[in-house]
Structure formats: C-alpha cells, structure tokens
Chimera marker file (.cmm) of the C-alpha trace (Angstrom):
<marker_set name="trace">
<marker id="1" x="-23.235" y="-10.932" z="-19.604" r="1" g="1" b="0" radius="0.5"/>
<marker id="2" x="-22.186" y="-13.527" z="-17.099" r="1" g="1" b="0" radius="0.5"/>
<marker id="3" x="-23.484" y="-12.333" z="-13.760" r="1" g="1" b="0" radius="0.5"/>
<marker id="4" x="-21.333" y="-14.835" z="-11.847" r="1" g="1" b="0" radius="0.5"/>
<marker id="5" x="-18.185" y="-13.225" z="-13.277" r="1" g="1" b="0" radius="0.5"/>
<marker id="6" x="-19.527" y="-9.720" z="-12.624" r="1" g="1" b="0" radius="0.5"/>
<marker id="7" x="-20.344" y="-10.791" z="-9.066" r="1" g="1" b="0" radius="0.5"/>
<marker id="8" x="-16.805" y="-12.139" z="-8.805" r="1" g="1" b="0" radius="0.5"/>
<marker id="9" x="-15.340" y="-8.792" z="-9.878" r="1" g="1" b="0" radius="0.5"/>
<marker id="10" x="-17.371" y="-7.053" z="-7.177" r="1" g="1" b="0" radius="0.5"/>
<marker id="11" x="-16.440" y="-9.705" z="-4.599" r="1" g="1" b="0" radius="0.5"/>
<marker id="12" x="-12.763" y="-9.309" z="-5.442" r="1" g="1" b="0" radius="0.5"/>
<marker id="13" x="-13.136" y="-5.552" z="-5.114" r="1" g="1" b="0" radius="0.5"/>
<marker id="14" x="-14.642" y="-5.942" z="-1.670" r="1" g="1" b="0" radius="0.5"/>
<marker id="15" x="-11.841" y="-8.309" z="-0.716" r="1" g="1" b="0" radius="0.5"/>
<marker id="16" x="-9.273" y="-5.767" z="-1.937" r="1" g="1" b="0" radius="0.5"/>
<marker id="17" x="-10.892" y="-2.988" z="0.105" r="1" g="1" b="0" radius="0.5"/>
<marker id="18" x="-10.902" y="-5.183" z="3.205" r="1" g="1" b="0" radius="0.5"/>
<marker id="19" x="-7.246" y="-6.086" z="2.694" r="1" g="1" b="0" radius="0.5"/>
<marker id="20" x="-6.267" y="-2.429" z="2.333" r="1" g="1" b="0" radius="0.5"/>
<marker id="21" x="-8.337" y="-1.343" z="5.325" r="1" g="1" b="0" radius="0.5"/>
<marker id="22" x="-6.856" y="-4.020" z="7.571" r="1" g="1" b="0" radius="0.5"/>
<marker id="23" x="-3.281" y="-3.565" z="6.354" r="1" g="1" b="0" radius="0.5"/>
<marker id="24" x="-3.010" y="-6.943" z="4.614" r="1" g="1" b="0" radius="0.5"/>
<marker id="25" x="-0.893" y="-5.417" z="1.862" r="1" g="1" b="0" radius="0.5"/>
<marker id="26" x="0.957" y="-8.650" z="1.141" r="1" g="1" b="0" radius="0.5"/>
<marker id="27" x="-2.347" y="-10.082" z="-0.190" r="1" g="1" b="0" radius="0.5"/>
<marker id="28" x="-3.335" y="-7.084" z="-2.327" r="1" g="1" b="0" radius="0.5"/>
<marker id="29" x="-1.269" y="-7.902" z="-5.467" r="1" g="1" b="0" radius="0.5"/>
<marker id="30" x="-2.849" y="-11.360" z="-5.754" r="1" g="1" b="0" radius="0.5"/>
<marker id="31" x="-6.348" y="-9.953" z="-5.339" r="1" g="1" b="0" radius="0.5"/>
<marker id="32" x="-5.688" y="-7.237" z="-7.933" r="1" g="1" b="0" radius="0.5"/>
<marker id="33" x="-4.516" y="-9.915" z="-10.386" r="1" g="1" b="0" radius="0.5"/>
<marker id="34" x="-7.518" y="-12.162" z="-9.702" r="1" g="1" b="0" radius="0.5"/>
<marker id="35" x="-9.883" y="-9.260" z="-10.268" r="1" g="1" b="0" radius="0.5"/>
<marker id="36" x="-8.099" y="-8.321" z="-13.483" r="1" g="1" b="0" radius="0.5"/>
<marker id="37" x="-8.540" y="-11.896" z="-14.759" r="1" g="1" b="0" radius="0.5"/>
<marker id="38" x="-12.233" y="-11.862" z="-13.850" r="1" g="1" b="0" radius="0.5"/>
<marker id="39" x="-12.746" y="-8.574" z="-15.700" r="1" g="1" b="0" radius="0.5"/>
<marker id="40" x="-10.918" y="-9.970" z="-18.733" r="1" g="1" b="0" radius="0.5"/>
<marker id="41" x="-13.298" y="-12.967" z="-18.690" r="1" g="1" b="0" radius="0.5"/>
<marker id="42" x="-16.240" y="-10.602" z="-18.404" r="1" g="1" b="0" radius="0.5"/>
<marker id="43" x="-14.957" y="-8.525" z="-21.329" r="1" g="1" b="0" radius="0.5"/>
<marker id="44" x="-14.530" y="-11.609" z="-23.500" r="1" g="1" b="0" radius="0.5"/>
<marker id="45" x="-18.147" y="-12.647" z="-23.016" r="1" g="1" b="0" radius="0.5"/>
<marker id="46" x="-19.756" y="-9.191" z="-23.204" r="1" g="1" b="0" radius="0.5"/>
<marker id="47" x="-22.337" y="-8.458" z="-25.855" r="1" g="1" b="0" radius="0.5"/>
<marker id="48" x="-22.468" y="-5.209" z="-27.813" r="1" g="1" b="0" radius="0.5"/>
<marker id="49" x="-25.182" y="-3.883" z="-25.504" r="1" g="1" b="0" radius="0.5"/>
<marker id="50" x="-22.969" y="-4.554" z="-22.470" r="1" g="1" b="0" radius="0.5"/>
<marker id="51" x="-20.045" y="-2.461" z="-23.755" r="1" g="1" b="0" radius="0.5"/>
<marker id="52" x="-21.134" y="0.833" z="-22.161" r="1" g="1" b="0" radius="0.5"/>
<marker id="53" x="-21.614" y="-0.780" z="-18.738" r="1" g="1" b="0" radius="0.5"/>
<marker id="54" x="-18.354" y="-2.657" z="-19.109" r="1" g="1" b="0" radius="0.5"/>
<marker id="55" x="-16.505" y="0.529" z="-20.105" r="1" g="1" b="0" radius="0.5"/>
<marker id="56" x="-17.722" y="2.276" z="-16.964" r="1" g="1" b="0" radius="0.5"/>
<marker id="57" x="-16.591" y="-0.685" z="-14.848" r="1" g="1" b="0" radius="0.5"/>
<marker id="58" x="-13.173" y="-0.679" z="-16.500" r="1" g="1" b="0" radius="0.5"/>
<marker id="59" x="-12.759" y="3.053" z="-15.906" r="1" g="1" b="0" radius="0.5"/>
<marker id="60" x="-13.775" y="2.745" z="-12.251" r="1" g="1" b="0" radius="0.5"/>
<marker id="61" x="-11.370" y="-0.139" z="-11.760" r="1" g="1" b="0" radius="0.5"/>
<marker id="62" x="-8.497" y="1.804" z="-13.371" r="1" g="1" b="0" radius="0.5"/>
<marker id="63" x="-9.176" y="4.761" z="-11.077" r="1" g="1" b="0" radius="0.5"/>
<marker id="64" x="-9.241" y="2.465" z="-8.078" r="1" g="1" b="0" radius="0.5"/>
<marker id="65" x="-5.952" y="0.850" z="-9.132" r="1" g="1" b="0" radius="0.5"/>
<marker id="66" x="-4.414" y="4.325" z="-9.107" r="1" g="1" b="0" radius="0.5"/>
<marker id="67" x="-5.815" y="5.011" z="-5.627" r="1" g="1" b="0" radius="0.5"/>
<marker id="68" x="-4.517" y="1.689" z="-4.281" r="1" g="1" b="0" radius="0.5"/>
<marker id="69" x="-1.085" y="2.423" z="-5.752" r="1" g="1" b="0" radius="0.5"/>
<marker id="70" x="-1.015" y="5.776" z="-3.950" r="1" g="1" b="0" radius="0.5"/>
<marker id="71" x="-1.939" y="4.410" z="-0.526" r="1" g="1" b="0" radius="0.5"/>
<marker id="72" x="0.054" y="1.167" z="-0.636" r="1" g="1" b="0" radius="0.5"/>
<marker id="73" x="3.187" y="1.109" z="1.495" r="1" g="1" b="0" radius="0.5"/>
<marker id="74" x="6.441" y="1.589" z="-0.419" r="1" g="1" b="0" radius="0.5"/>
<marker id="75" x="7.546" y="-2.000" z="0.249" r="1" g="1" b="0" radius="0.5"/>
<marker id="76" x="4.504" y="-3.482" z="-1.569" r="1" g="1" b="0" radius="0.5"/>
<marker id="77" x="4.921" y="-4.089" z="-5.287" r="1" g="1" b="0" radius="0.5"/>
<marker id="78" x="1.489" y="-3.986" z="-6.889" r="1" g="1" b="0" radius="0.5"/>
<marker id="79" x="2.615" y="-4.242" z="-10.515" r="1" g="1" b="0" radius="0.5"/>
<marker id="80" x="-0.312" y="-2.102" z="-11.628" r="1" g="1" b="0" radius="0.5"/>
<marker id="81" x="-0.465" y="-1.478" z="-15.333" r="1" g="1" b="0" radius="0.5"/>
<marker id="82" x="-2.263" y="1.820" z="-16.124" r="1" g="1" b="0" radius="0.5"/>
<marker id="83" x="-3.961" y="0.149" z="-19.096" r="1" g="1" b="0" radius="0.5"/>
<marker id="84" x="-5.253" y="-2.642" z="-16.889" r="1" g="1" b="0" radius="0.5"/>
<marker id="85" x="-8.539" y="-2.690" z="-15.098" r="1" g="1" b="0" radius="0.5"/>
<marker id="86" x="-8.701" y="-1.790" z="-11.451" r="1" g="1" b="0" radius="0.5"/>
<marker id="87" x="-11.262" y="-2.191" z="-8.697" r="1" g="1" b="0" radius="0.5"/>
<marker id="88" x="-14.610" y="-0.499" z="-8.298" r="1" g="1" b="0" radius="0.5"/>
<marker id="89" x="-15.903" y="0.996" z="-5.105" r="1" g="1" b="0" radius="0.5"/>
<marker id="90" x="-17.350" y="-1.534" z="-2.701" r="1" g="1" b="0" radius="0.5"/>
<marker id="91" x="-21.112" y="-1.794" z="-2.689" r="1" g="1" b="0" radius="0.5"/>
<marker id="92" x="-23.101" y="-0.704" z="0.359" r="1" g="1" b="0" radius="0.5"/>
<marker id="93" x="-24.228" y="-4.264" z="1.090" r="1" g="1" b="0" radius="0.5"/>
<marker id="94" x="-20.894" y="-6.020" z="0.930" r="1" g="1" b="0" radius="0.5"/>
<marker id="95" x="-20.447" y="-9.714" z="1.645" r="1" g="1" b="0" radius="0.5"/>
<marker id="96" x="-18.435" y="-11.034" z="4.544" r="1" g="1" b="0" radius="0.5"/>
<marker id="97" x="-14.788" y="-11.917" z="4.023" r="1" g="1" b="0" radius="0.5"/>
<marker id="98" x="-15.649" y="-15.635" z="4.175" r="1" g="1" b="0" radius="0.5"/>
<marker id="99" x="-18.316" y="-15.122" z="1.501" r="1" g="1" b="0" radius="0.5"/>
<marker id="100" x="-15.809" y="-13.366" z="-0.733" r="1" g="1" b="0" radius="0.5"/>
<marker id="101" x="-13.299" y="-16.183" z="-0.308" r="1" g="1" b="0" radius="0.5"/>
<marker id="102" x="-16.000" y="-18.736" z="-1.121" r="1" g="1" b="0" radius="0.5"/>
<marker id="103" x="-17.014" y="-16.824" z="-4.242" r="1" g="1" b="0" radius="0.5"/>
<marker id="104" x="-13.413" y="-16.597" z="-5.397" r="1" g="1" b="0" radius="0.5"/>
<marker id="105" x="-12.967" y="-20.348" z="-4.910" r="1" g="1" b="0" radius="0.5"/>
<marker id="106" x="-16.169" y="-21.123" z="-6.832" r="1" g="1" b="0" radius="0.5"/>
<marker id="107" x="-15.016" y="-18.902" z="-9.671" r="1" g="1" b="0" radius="0.5"/>
<marker id="108" x="-11.640" y="-20.634" z="-9.822" r="1" g="1" b="0" radius="0.5"/>
<marker id="109" x="-13.349" y="-24.026" z="-9.974" r="1" g="1" b="0" radius="0.5"/>
<marker id="110" x="-15.752" y="-22.932" z="-12.728" r="1" g="1" b="0" radius="0.5"/>
<marker id="111" x="-12.966" y="-22.037" z="-15.186" r="1" g="1" b="0" radius="0.5"/>
<link id1="1" id2="2" r="1" g="1" b="0" radius="0.2"/>
<link id1="2" id2="3" r="1" g="1" b="0" radius="0.2"/>
<link id1="3" id2="4" r="1" g="1" b="0" radius="0.2"/>
<link id1="4" id2="5" r="1" g="1" b="0" radius="0.2"/>
<link id1="5" id2="6" r="1" g="1" b="0" radius="0.2"/>
<link id1="6" id2="7" r="1" g="1" b="0" radius="0.2"/>
<link id1="7" id2="8" r="1" g="1" b="0" radius="0.2"/>
<link id1="8" id2="9" r="1" g="1" b="0" radius="0.2"/>
<link id1="9" id2="10" r="1" g="1" b="0" radius="0.2"/>
<link id1="10" id2="11" r="1" g="1" b="0" radius="0.2"/>
<link id1="11" id2="12" r="1" g="1" b="0" radius="0.2"/>
<link id1="12" id2="13" r="1" g="1" b="0" radius="0.2"/>
<link id1="13" id2="14" r="1" g="1" b="0" radius="0.2"/>
<link id1="14" id2="15" r="1" g="1" b="0" radius="0.2"/>
<link id1="15" id2="16" r="1" g="1" b="0" radius="0.2"/>
<link id1="16" id2="17" r="1" g="1" b="0" radius="0.2"/>
<link id1="17" id2="18" r="1" g="1" b="0" radius="0.2"/>
<link id1="18" id2="19" r="1" g="1" b="0" radius="0.2"/>
<link id1="19" id2="20" r="1" g="1" b="0" radius="0.2"/>
<link id1="20" id2="21" r="1" g="1" b="0" radius="0.2"/>
<link id1="21" id2="22" r="1" g="1" b="0" radius="0.2"/>
<link id1="22" id2="23" r="1" g="1" b="0" radius="0.2"/>
<link id1="23" id2="24" r="1" g="1" b="0" radius="0.2"/>
<link id1="24" id2="25" r="1" g="1" b="0" radius="0.2"/>
<link id1="25" id2="26" r="1" g="1" b="0" radius="0.2"/>
<link id1="26" id2="27" r="1" g="1" b="0" radius="0.2"/>
<link id1="27" id2="28" r="1" g="1" b="0" radius="0.2"/>
<link id1="28" id2="29" r="1" g="1" b="0" radius="0.2"/>
<link id1="29" id2="30" r="1" g="1" b="0" radius="0.2"/>
<link id1="30" id2="31" r="1" g="1" b="0" radius="0.2"/>
<link id1="31" id2="32" r="1" g="1" b="0" radius="0.2"/>
<link id1="32" id2="33" r="1" g="1" b="0" radius="0.2"/>
<link id1="33" id2="34" r="1" g="1" b="0" radius="0.2"/>
<link id1="34" id2="35" r="1" g="1" b="0" radius="0.2"/>
<link id1="35" id2="36" r="1" g="1" b="0" radius="0.2"/>
<link id1="36" id2="37" r="1" g="1" b="0" radius="0.2"/>
<link id1="37" id2="38" r="1" g="1" b="0" radius="0.2"/>
<link id1="38" id2="39" r="1" g="1" b="0" radius="0.2"/>
<link id1="39" id2="40" r="1" g="1" b="0" radius="0.2"/>
<link id1="40" id2="41" r="1" g="1" b="0" radius="0.2"/>
<link id1="41" id2="42" r="1" g="1" b="0" radius="0.2"/>
<link id1="42" id2="43" r="1" g="1" b="0" radius="0.2"/>
<link id1="43" id2="44" r="1" g="1" b="0" radius="0.2"/>
<link id1="44" id2="45" r="1" g="1" b="0" radius="0.2"/>
<link id1="45" id2="46" r="1" g="1" b="0" radius="0.2"/>
<link id1="46" id2="47" r="1" g="1" b="0" radius="0.2"/>
<link id1="47" id2="48" r="1" g="1" b="0" radius="0.2"/>
<link id1="48" id2="49" r="1" g="1" b="0" radius="0.2"/>
<link id1="49" id2="50" r="1" g="1" b="0" radius="0.2"/>
<link id1="50" id2="51" r="1" g="1" b="0" radius="0.2"/>
<link id1="51" id2="52" r="1" g="1" b="0" radius="0.2"/>
<link id1="52" id2="53" r="1" g="1" b="0" radius="0.2"/>
<link id1="53" id2="54" r="1" g="1" b="0" radius="0.2"/>
<link id1="54" id2="55" r="1" g="1" b="0" radius="0.2"/>
<link id1="55" id2="56" r="1" g="1" b="0" radius="0.2"/>
<link id1="56" id2="57" r="1" g="1" b="0" radius="0.2"/>
<link id1="57" id2="58" r="1" g="1" b="0" radius="0.2"/>
<link id1="58" id2="59" r="1" g="1" b="0" radius="0.2"/>
<link id1="59" id2="60" r="1" g="1" b="0" radius="0.2"/>
<link id1="60" id2="61" r="1" g="1" b="0" radius="0.2"/>
<link id1="61" id2="62" r="1" g="1" b="0" radius="0.2"/>
<link id1="62" id2="63" r="1" g="1" b="0" radius="0.2"/>
<link id1="63" id2="64" r="1" g="1" b="0" radius="0.2"/>
<link id1="64" id2="65" r="1" g="1" b="0" radius="0.2"/>
<link id1="65" id2="66" r="1" g="1" b="0" radius="0.2"/>
<link id1="66" id2="67" r="1" g="1" b="0" radius="0.2"/>
<link id1="67" id2="68" r="1" g="1" b="0" radius="0.2"/>
<link id1="68" id2="69" r="1" g="1" b="0" radius="0.2"/>
<link id1="69" id2="70" r="1" g="1" b="0" radius="0.2"/>
<link id1="70" id2="71" r="1" g="1" b="0" radius="0.2"/>
<link id1="71" id2="72" r="1" g="1" b="0" radius="0.2"/>
<link id1="72" id2="73" r="1" g="1" b="0" radius="0.2"/>
<link id1="73" id2="74" r="1" g="1" b="0" radius="0.2"/>
<link id1="74" id2="75" r="1" g="1" b="0" radius="0.2"/>
<link id1="75" id2="76" r="1" g="1" b="0" radius="0.2"/>
<link id1="76" id2="77" r="1" g="1" b="0" radius="0.2"/>
<link id1="77" id2="78" r="1" g="1" b="0" radius="0.2"/>
<link id1="78" id2="79" r="1" g="1" b="0" radius="0.2"/>
<link id1="79" id2="80" r="1" g="1" b="0" radius="0.2"/>
<link id1="80" id2="81" r="1" g="1" b="0" radius="0.2"/>
<link id1="81" id2="82" r="1" g="1" b="0" radius="0.2"/>
<link id1="82" id2="83" r="1" g="1" b="0" radius="0.2"/>
<link id1="83" id2="84" r="1" g="1" b="0" radius="0.2"/>
<link id1="84" id2="85" r="1" g="1" b="0" radius="0.2"/>
<link id1="85" id2="86" r="1" g="1" b="0" radius="0.2"/>
<link id1="86" id2="87" r="1" g="1" b="0" radius="0.2"/>
<link id1="87" id2="88" r="1" g="1" b="0" radius="0.2"/>
<link id1="88" id2="89" r="1" g="1" b="0" radius="0.2"/>
<link id1="89" id2="90" r="1" g="1" b="0" radius="0.2"/>
<link id1="90" id2="91" r="1" g="1" b="0" radius="0.2"/>
<link id1="91" id2="92" r="1" g="1" b="0" radius="0.2"/>
<link id1="92" id2="93" r="1" g="1" b="0" radius="0.2"/>
<link id1="93" id2="94" r="1" g="1" b="0" radius="0.2"/>
<link id1="94" id2="95" r="1" g="1" b="0" radius="0.2"/>
<link id1="95" id2="96" r="1" g="1" b="0" radius="0.2"/>
<link id1="96" id2="97" r="1" g="1" b="0" radius="0.2"/>
<link id1="97" id2="98" r="1" g="1" b="0" radius="0.2"/>
<link id1="98" id2="99" r="1" g="1" b="0" radius="0.2"/>
<link id1="99" id2="100" r="1" g="1" b="0" radius="0.2"/>
<link id1="100" id2="101" r="1" g="1" b="0" radius="0.2"/>
<link id1="101" id2="102" r="1" g="1" b="0" radius="0.2"/>
<link id1="102" id2="103" r="1" g="1" b="0" radius="0.2"/>
<link id1="103" id2="104" r="1" g="1" b="0" radius="0.2"/>
<link id1="104" id2="105" r="1" g="1" b="0" radius="0.2"/>
<link id1="105" id2="106" r="1" g="1" b="0" radius="0.2"/>
<link id1="106" id2="107" r="1" g="1" b="0" radius="0.2"/>
<link id1="107" id2="108" r="1" g="1" b="0" radius="0.2"/>
<link id1="108" id2="109" r="1" g="1" b="0" radius="0.2"/>
<link id1="109" id2="110" r="1" g="1" b="0" radius="0.2"/>
<link id1="110" id2="111" r="1" g="1" b="0" radius="0.2"/>
</marker_set>
C-alpha cells in the first residue's frame, strides 16, 4: 500500500478537522473532495492483504462524513455522497496546518 497516499488521507482528515473547528466551512467541501480522491487512489493500489485495513478506513471516513454533514452550517453545501468515503478521526500527533498544506501540495504534484 502506498504510505504517501495513506499519509495524505490522514493529513487531509486533520485539515478537515481544523477547518471545522475554526469555522472555515467554505474550505471544507474542497478538502472532503481531495480526501475522497486520495482514498480512491489508495483503494486502486491496495493489495488483497490491505483490503481489511482499507475497509475499516472507508467505514470510518463514511461515519465522519455523516458527522461533518450534521455539524456544518445550513449554508454550506458539502455534496456528501453516503457511498463515498469520509474522514477518519485525527491522530493524537497531528501535523501543523502548514505541514498539511505542504503534504497536500506534494501529493498533487506526484500525480
């Protein structure tokens, strides 16, 4: 499994949490979409032995999408598809916002 993509999914999740916590709701839809694309890339390159781990990540992200949809202000359109993959909970040792932005930029350049 590509750890750089998995790291990107976690970085995007952290970024999403930060955006929600600081009220930057206008940025949330873009971050949700970026994370969804990263998870799709991760799914495409997963081996058979990675499927269980990947399934757990997909379920956690779907649950998080539902939570974000519930707490988002009414004027924010998240366009969350229930079949799509949502965020996971942020890790205890989360990177800084600048580190997340840098990781997202590196991931965009590596495609």
